[in-house]
C-alpha positions in Angstrom: 45.0 43.1 47.7 44.9 46.7 48.7 46.8 47.7 45.7 44.1 45.8 43.5 41.1 47.3 45.1 42.4 50.9 44.7 42.9 50.4 41.0 40.3 51.9 38.6 40.6 48.8 36.4 37.1 47.0 36.1 36.5 43.7 38.0 34.3 40.7 37.3 32.1 38.5 39.4 32.4 34.8 38.9 29.7 32.5 40.4 29.9 28.7 40.1 26.6 27.0 41.0 27.0 23.3 41.9 24.5 20.7 43.0 25.6 20.9 46.6 27.2 24.3 47.0 27.7 27.7 45.2 31.1 29.3 45.1 31.6 33.0 44.1 34.3 35.6 43.9 35.5 39.0 42.6 38.3 38.6 40.0 40.6 41.1 38.2 41.6 40.8 34.5 44.9 39.0 35.4 42.9 36.2 37.2 43.6 37.3 40.7 40.8 36.1 43.0 40.4 39.2 45.2 37.5 38.0 47.5 35.6 34.8 47.6 33.1 32.9 49.6 30.6 30.1 49.2 27.0 29.2 50.2 24.6 26.1 50.1 22.6 25.4 46.8 20.9 22.4 48.0 19.1 24.3 51.1 16.9 26.3 48.7 13.7 24.7 47.5 12.6 27.9 45.6 14.8 29.5 43.0 13.7 33.0 43.9 14.8 32.4 47.5 18.2 31.2 46.3 18.7 34.4 44.1 17.9 36.5 47.2 20.3 34.5 49.3 23.0 34.7 46.6 22.7 38.5 46.3 22.9 38.9 50.2 26.2 36.8 50.2 27.8 38.5 47.1 26.8 42.1 47.9 29.3 42.5 50.8 32.1 41.3 48.5 31.2 43.8 45.9 31.3 46.6 48.5 34.7 45.4 49.7 36.0 45.4 46.1 35.0 49.0 45.6 31.3 48.9 44.9 29.0 47.9 42.1 30.5 50.7 39.7 33.7 48.7 39.5 32.0 45.6 38.2 31.9 44.9 34.6 29.5 42.1 34.9 28.7 38.6 36.2 29.8 35.3 34.8 27.7 32.2 35.8 28.6 28.7 35.6 25.8 26.2 36.2 24.8 22.5 35.3 23.0 22.6 31.9 23.7 26.3 31.5 23.0 27.5 28.0 25.4 30.1 26.8 23.0 31.3 24.0 19.8 31.6 26.1 21.0 32.4 29.5 18.7 29.5 30.8 19.5 26.4 32.9 17.6 23.6 31.4 16.5 20.4 33.0 19.6 20.2 35.4 19.4 16.8 37.1 21.6 17.8 40.0 19.9 21.0 41.0 16.9 21.3 43.4 14.9 23.3 40.7 13.4 21.6 37.7 12.5 22.6 34.1 13.8 25.7 32.2 15.1 28.4 34.5 15.8 31.9 33.3 18.8 32.2 35.6 20.8 34.9 33.8 17.8 37.1 33.6 16.9 36.6 37.2 20.5 37.3 38.3 20.7 40.3 36.1 17.5 41.8 37.5 18.6 41.2 41.1 22.3 42.7 40.7 21.5 45.3 38.0 24.6 44.1 36.2 25.1 42.4 32.7 25.2 38.5 33.2 26.6 35.8 30.9 26.1 32.1 31.6 27.6 28.9 30.6 27.8 25.2 31.7 29.7 24.8 34.9 32.3 22.4 33.4 32.7 24.8 30.4 33.4 27.6 32.8 35.9 25.4 34.6 37.6 24.6 31.2 37.8 28.4 30.5 39.6 28.9 33.9 42.0 26.0 33.1 42.8 27.3 29.7 43.4 30.9 31.0 45.1 30.2 34.3 45.7 26.4 34.9 47.1 23.2 33.6 45.8 23.8 30.1 47.3 27.3 29.7 48.5 27.6 26.1 46.8 24.6 24.8 44.3 24.9 22.0 43.0 21.3 22.2 42.0 19.7 25.4 39.1 18.2 27.3 38.2 19.2 30.8 36.4 16.5 32.9 34.9 17.4 36.3 34.6 14.6 38.8 32.3 15.7 41.5 28.8 15.0 42.5 28.2 14.5 38.8 30.6 14.2 35.7 30.8 17.4 33.7 33.0 18.4 30.8 34.2 21.1 28.7 35.7 20.5 25.1 38.1 23.0 23.7 39.1 22.4 20.0 41.3 24.7 17.9 41.3 27.2 20.9 37.6 27.6 21.1 35.1 26.2 23.5 32.6 24.0 21.8 29.0 25.0 22.4 27.2 23.2 19.6 24.3 24.6 17.7 22.1 24.8 20.8 24.6 25.6 23.6 24.7 22.1 25.1 27.7 20.5 23.4 30.1 18.7 25.8 27.7 16.6 28.0 30.1 13.8 28.1 29.0 12.7 31.6 25.7 11.6 30.1 27.2 9.5 27.3 26.3 5.8 27.6 29.3 3.8 28.4 27.6 0.6 29.6 24.5 -0.3 27.6 21.6 -1.1 30.0 23.7 -0.3 32.9 23.1 1.4 36.2 20.2 3.7 36.3 20.8 7.5 36.6 18.0 8.7 38.8 18.2 12.3 37.6 17.9 11.6 33.9 16.2 8.2 33.8 18.9 6.9 31.4 20.8 3.6 32.0 24.7 3.2 31.9 25.9 6.8 31.7 29.5 7.7 32.6 28.2 9.8 35.5 26.4 6.9 37.1 30.0 5.3 37.6 32.7 7.9 37.6 31.3 10.6 39.9 31.4 10.6 43.7 27.9 9.4 43.6 28.9 6.5 41.3 31.7 5.5 43.7 29.1 5.3 46.4 26.8 3.1 44.3 29.8 0.8 43.3 30.8 0.4 46.9 27.2 -0.7 47.9 26.9 -3.0 44.9 30.3 -4.7 45.7 29.4 -5.0 49.3 26.1 -6.7 48.4 27.5 -9.1 45.8 30.7 -10.2 47.7 31.7 -11.6 51.0 35.2 -10.1 50.9 36.0 -8.8 54.4 36.2 -5.0 54.4 36.4 -1.9 56.6 33.3 -0.6 54.6 31.0 -3.3 56.0 31.1 -1.3 59.3 29.6 1.8 57.5 25.9 2.2 57.0 24.3 2.5 53.7 23.1 6.0 54.5 26.5 7.2 55.5 28.6 5.5 52.7 30.4 8.1 50.4 33.4 8.3 48.3 35.5 9.8 51.0 35.0 6.8 53.3 35.9 4.6 50.3 39.0 6.5 49.8 40.0 6.3 53.6 39.5 2.5 53.5 41.6 2.2 50.4 44.4 4.2 51.9 44.2 2.0 54.9 44.9 -0.9 52.5 41.4 -2.3 52.2 41.3 -4.7 49.2 37.6 -4.0 48.3 38.0 -0.4 48.5 41.0 -0.5 46.2 38.9 -2.8 43.9 36.2 0.0 43.8 38.6 2.6 42.7 40.1 0.1 40.1 36.6 -0.4 38.6 35.8 3.2 38.6 39.1 4.0 36.7 38.4 1.2 34.2 35.0 2.8 33.3 36.5 6.3 33.2 39.5 5.2 31.1 37.1 3.4 28.6 35.2 6.6 28.2 38.2 8.8 28.0 39.5 6.5 25.0 36.2 7.4 23.2 36.6 11.0 23.8 40.2 11.1 22.6 39.3 9.3 19.4 36.5 11.9 18.9 38.5 15.1 19.2 42.3 14.1 19.5 43.0 16.4 22.4 46.6 17.2 23.6 45.4 16.5 27.2 42.6 15.6 29.4 42.5 17.7 32.5 40.6 16.1 35.4 39.2 18.3 38.1 37.0 17.9 41.3 36.8 16.0 44.5 37.3 12.6 43.1 40.8 13.4 41.8 42.0 13.5 45.5 42.1 9.8 45.2 45.3 10.2 43.1 46.9 7.0 41.7 44.1 4.9 43.2 42.0 6.3 40.4 44.5 7.7 37.9 46.5 4.6 37.4 43.7 2.4 36.3 42.2 5.3 34.3 45.3 5.9 32.3 45.9 2.1 31.8 42.3 1.5 30.5 42.3 4.5 28.4 45.5 3.4 26.6 44.2 -0.2 26.2 41.1 1.0 24.4 42.8 3.4 22.0 43.6 2.4 18.4 47.4 2.7 17.7 47.5 6.1 16.1 46.2 7.7 19.3 48.2 5.7 21.9 50.7 7.4 24.2 50.0 11.0 22.8 47.4 12.3 25.3 48.3 13.4 28.8 46.0 12.9 31.7 46.6 15.9 34.0 45.1 16.9 37.3 44.0 20.5 37.6 46.4 22.4 39.8 44.0 25.3 40.3 42.2 25.3 43.6 39.0 23.4 43.3 37.1 26.4 44.6 38.8 28.7 42.2 38.7 27.2 38.7 35.2 27.6 38.0 34.9 31.0 39.6 37.9 32.0 37.4 36.4 30.4 34.3 32.9 32.0 34.9 34.6 35.4 35.5 36.5 35.0 32.2 33.2 35.2 30.4 32.7 38.7 31.6 35.6 40.0 29.7 34.0 39.1 26.4 31.1 41.6 27.3 31.0 44.8 25.2 
């Protein structure tokens, strides 16, 4: 680390803004994460207060890395981040609503050039440069966290679409007239089922609809979450296992649709829910293959990101900086 910080090579700041927390770090051109930390996103009701707090948290890392003069710029990954306009638009999982000029606000606060993209696109860039998709030109990144994000890489390029919003696979409708997504008001989206939030709702629904004995019946509705469902499944709880089986079925069906759309070499899964391992991955793979037509079967790998969860989106966001002139 001391060798990297005494170099005159420029450095990049990568910031990943999630619905719950914000992770950030200083990265060199080789993808070495020199310094990193995190802070709460959710605890800031006003965007301006959040920007101030972000600056106060990142500034000490900038100083440790040699000062603002070493920084080439800032890459931001955020839900519903628009690469073209630098705005975050109607992000359902963030505490601030409407169209937010996030890149401009951060640029003004830090006095550094800023480039912004969707948080899952940032993770896909990180995966392509440094992770499981290194060397691949066609893959889909699916992030399974509080929500379901995605980044689509085709022919070696991240797909942005004409308006910067391509790749919102988490909001595709997988069950017509299905579960209500409170953030968007739409029914039956993939995010409503295959996110950590979706696992919680599935658990509550199955507990209400069945009388199956379960460890989960000892947990209050308020404190139910995907981690508790996982713990129960590992302990052999049949209902908890069924919850992951159902989640994998929904995810597998959706992945089959995505495969037939862009014919990727691999689908890379990333985020907290992947910690469920085969409880989720086995039914996901099985139902993906079952729903593919023959020409696509047994061709697409399902991989779990081997980048640290806190690092991939930071690395990807920072990679945007190297494109700055």
